Residue frames as qw, qx, qy, qz and C-alpha x, y, z in Angstrom:
[[0.000, 0.892, 0.452, 0.000, 0.00, 0.00, 0.00],
 [0.395, 0.538, -0.050, 0.743, 1.49, 3.36, -0.98],
 [0.298, -0.170, -0.495, 0.799, 2.34, 5.76, 1.85],
 [0.239, -0.092, -0.081, -0.963, -0.27, 8.31, 0.70],
 [0.636, -0.276, -0.558, -0.456, -3.05, 5.70, 0.76],
 [0.580, -0.248, -0.671, 0.390, -1.93, 4.52, 4.19],
 [0.110, -0.047, -0.300, 0.947, -2.02, 8.10, 5.46],
 [0.446, -0.178, -0.273, -0.834, -5.53, 8.63, 4.10],
 [0.683, -0.273, -0.663, -0.137, -6.69, 5.34, 5.65],
 [0.449, -0.188, -0.587, 0.647, -5.14, 6.25, 9.01],
 [0.097, -0.036, 0.107, -0.989, -6.74, 9.70, 8.91],
 [0.576, -0.233, -0.446, -0.645, -10.15, 8.23, 8.05],
 [0.654, -0.266, -0.690, 0.159, -9.84, 5.69, 10.85],
 [0.274, -0.118, -0.449, 0.842, -8.85, 8.39, 13.35],
 [0.294, -0.118, -0.108, -0.942, -11.76, 10.56, 12.22],
 [0.656, -0.269, -0.597, -0.375, -14.17, 7.63, 12.61],
 [0.563, -0.257, -0.649, 0.442, -12.89, 6.90, 16.13],
 [0.076, -0.027, -0.252, 0.964, -13.14, 10.57, 17.05],
 [0.467, -0.206, -0.312, -0.801, -16.73, 10.71, 15.79],
 [0.684, -0.303, -0.660, -0.070, -17.62, 7.58, 17.76],
 [0.419, -0.166, -0.535, 0.715, -16.01, 9.08, 20.84],
 [0.143, -0.079, 0.040, -0.986, -17.98, 12.29, 20.39],
 [0.598, -0.289, -0.501, -0.554, -21.24, 10.36, 20.06],
 [0.644, -0.303, -0.648, 0.270, -20.48, 8.49, 23.28],
 [0.241, -0.070, -0.337, 0.907, -19.51, 11.75, 24.98],
 [0.321, -0.198, -0.187, -0.907, -22.72, 13.45, 23.84],
 [0.667, -0.343, -0.598, -0.282, -24.86, 10.54, 25.06],
 [0.573, -0.280, -0.567, 0.521, -23.15, 10.57, 28.44],
 [0.129, 0.008, -0.163, 0.978, -23.18, 14.34, 28.69],
 [0.409, -0.297, -0.358, -0.785, -26.92, 14.40, 27.98],
 [0.562, -0.362, -0.738, 0.094, -27.67, 12.15, 30.96],
 [0.193, -0.492, 0.249, -0.812, -29.32, 14.07, 33.77],
 [0.607, -0.313, -0.729, 0.047, -30.06, 12.48, 37.11],
 [0.402, -0.686, 0.186, -0.578, -31.25, 13.34, 40.59],
 [0.565, 0.056, -0.755, 0.328, -29.46, 11.62, 43.45],
 [0.577, -0.716, -0.204, -0.335, -31.34, 11.45, 46.76],
 [0.269, 0.417, -0.634, 0.592, -29.29, 12.26, 49.85],
 [0.720, -0.496, -0.450, -0.181, -30.21, 10.47, 53.08],
 [0.512, -0.752, 0.347, -0.226, -29.40, 10.66, 56.77],
 [0.171, 0.569, -0.804, 0.006, -26.21, 8.60, 57.35],
 [0.287, -0.129, 0.906, -0.282, -27.91, 5.77, 59.27],
 [0.715, 0.278, 0.017, -0.641, -30.73, 5.23, 56.75],
 [0.615, -0.080, 0.782, 0.063, -31.21, 1.55, 55.91],
 [0.012, 0.091, -0.743, -0.664, -31.43, 0.20, 52.39],
 [0.018, 0.506, 0.863, 0.012, -35.00, -0.89, 53.14],
 [0.021, 0.764, 0.328, -0.555, -35.94, 2.71, 53.94],
 [0.030, -0.459, 0.447, 0.767, -34.17, 3.92, 50.79],
 [0.022, 0.152, 0.886, 0.437, -36.10, 1.42, 48.66],
 [0.036, 0.665, 0.698, -0.264, -39.35, 2.58, 50.28],
 [0.032, 0.699, -0.018, -0.715, -38.57, 6.17, 49.25],
 [0.049, -0.223, 0.723, 0.652, -37.68, 4.99, 45.74],
 [0.034, 0.379, 0.904, 0.192, -40.99, 3.15, 45.37],
 [0.020, 0.713, 0.530, -0.458, -43.07, 5.98, 46.82],
 [0.113, 0.756, -0.109, -0.635, -41.75, 8.53, 44.32],
 [0.378, -0.096, 0.785, 0.481, -41.48, 6.22, 41.28],
 [0.348, 0.614, 0.707, 0.035, -44.80, 7.31, 39.73],
 [0.028, 0.796, 0.055, -0.603, -43.85, 10.87, 38.85],
 [0.702, 0.693, 0.152, 0.061, -43.68, 12.02, 35.21],
 [0.535, 0.742, -0.259, 0.310, -40.19, 12.20, 33.69],
 [0.230, -0.662, 0.630, -0.334, -38.49, 11.07, 36.94],
 [0.928, 0.056, -0.328, -0.169, -37.70, 7.39, 36.43],
 [0.633, -0.640, 0.435, -0.015, -35.88, 5.48, 39.16],
 [0.399, 0.572, -0.707, -0.117, -32.66, 3.90, 37.95],
 [0.881, -0.096, -0.453, -0.098, -32.36, 0.12, 38.45],
 [0.656, -0.686, 0.302, -0.085, -31.14, -1.17, 41.77],
 [0.267, 0.641, -0.718, -0.047, -27.50, -2.32, 41.41],
 [0.973, -0.122, -0.029, -0.196, -27.00, -6.07, 41.48],
 [0.578, 0.588, -0.517, 0.232, -23.20, -6.31, 41.56],
 [0.182, 0.298, -0.761, 0.547, -22.69, -6.84, 45.28],
 [0.313, -0.417, -0.841, 0.148, -24.64, -8.41, 48.16],
 [0.210, -0.774, -0.317, -0.506, -27.44, -6.15, 49.39],
 [0.666, -0.690, -0.210, 0.191, -26.16, -6.35, 52.97],
 [0.658, -0.223, 0.086, 0.714, -22.77, -4.92, 51.91],
 [0.277, 0.378, 0.322, 0.822, -23.93, -1.97, 49.83],
 [0.066, 0.541, 0.367, -0.754, -25.31, 1.44, 50.54],
 [0.360, 0.522, 0.675, 0.377, -27.91, 1.96, 47.85],
 [0.011, -0.304, 0.029, 0.952, -28.02, 5.43, 46.30],
 [0.411, 0.644, 0.632, -0.131, -31.51, 6.25, 45.04],
 [0.126, -0.303, 0.390, 0.860, -31.15, 7.83, 41.61],
 [0.516, 0.650, 0.504, -0.240, -33.79, 9.10, 39.20],
 [0.380, 0.147, 0.493, 0.769, -33.26, 9.79, 35.51],
 [0.122, 0.776, 0.394, -0.477, -34.66, 13.26, 34.87],
 [0.388, -0.007, 0.498, 0.776, -33.43, 13.89, 31.31],
 [0.030, -0.456, -0.570, -0.683, -36.84, 15.13, 30.13],
 [0.290, -0.641, -0.622, 0.342, -38.13, 16.54, 33.42],
 [0.056, 0.765, 0.153, 0.623, -39.47, 20.07, 33.50],
 [0.026, 0.350, -0.497, 0.794, -39.01, 22.37, 36.47],
 [0.691, -0.264, 0.062, -0.670, -42.53, 21.37, 37.55],
 [0.912, 0.006, -0.408, -0.046, -41.63, 17.66, 37.35],
 [0.504, 0.258, -0.570, 0.596, -38.53, 18.27, 39.47],
 [0.292, -0.358, 0.329, -0.823, -40.59, 20.21, 42.02],
 [0.864, -0.193, -0.136, -0.446, -43.03, 17.27, 42.27],
 [0.807, 0.117, -0.515, 0.263, -40.12, 14.89, 42.83],
 [0.204, 0.320, -0.510, 0.772, -38.72, 17.12, 45.53],
 [0.563, -0.326, 0.140, -0.747, -42.13, 17.42, 47.22],
 [0.922, -0.094, -0.324, -0.187, -42.50, 13.64, 47.22],
 [0.677, 0.193, -0.534, 0.469, -39.04, 13.13, 48.69],
 [0.047, -0.431, 0.376, -0.819, -39.58, 15.74, 51.42],
 [0.770, -0.386, -0.155, -0.485, -42.29, 13.56, 52.96],
 [0.914, -0.122, -0.328, 0.204, -39.57, 11.29, 54.34],
 [0.426, -0.888, 0.169, 0.025, -37.56, 12.32, 57.39],
 [0.809, -0.245, 0.353, 0.401, -34.60, 10.23, 56.24],
 [0.567, 0.574, 0.268, 0.527, -34.19, 12.35, 53.09],
 [0.363, -0.652, -0.102, 0.658, -31.95, 15.37, 53.61],
 [0.160, 0.690, -0.229, -0.668, -31.72, 16.61, 50.04],
 [0.808, 0.443, 0.375, 0.102, -31.44, 15.96, 46.35],
 [0.244, -0.603, 0.431, 0.626, -28.46, 16.59, 44.11],
 [0.735, 0.637, 0.178, -0.152, -28.82, 17.09, 40.37],
 [0.422, -0.449, 0.571, 0.542, -26.08, 16.13, 37.95],
 [0.477, 0.386, 0.654, 0.443, -25.78, 16.53, 34.21],
 [0.126, 0.203, 0.244, 0.940, -26.68, 19.45, 31.97],
 [0.156, 0.460, 0.547, -0.682, -29.33, 21.85, 33.25],
 [0.392, 0.493, -0.048, -0.775, -32.28, 22.95, 31.19],
 [0.040, -0.068, 0.920, 0.383, -32.71, 19.64, 29.35]]
């Protein structure tokens, strides 16, 4: 293969990898979630109760419970996907969460205004 053709092939491959990387970056960057913050001594059972109680809200979908480690060994973080949630949807989620004394707050991550 001539050197010029090899250079063009290498450039095309690099461009393809860069585009794939950008697509992955954009998908990750578009993810928006709300992470519920609890009192330190809150049990996983109480966390799951909160998750279930606030799972019905529009555009605030609970993320799956992790299965990688034994339930007794983990501290489960309740997370909601809120990619399409409006300010009103987020307010409803916050109102639902505030009903529980074990909840101390909610932290949002990802791009705002989605």
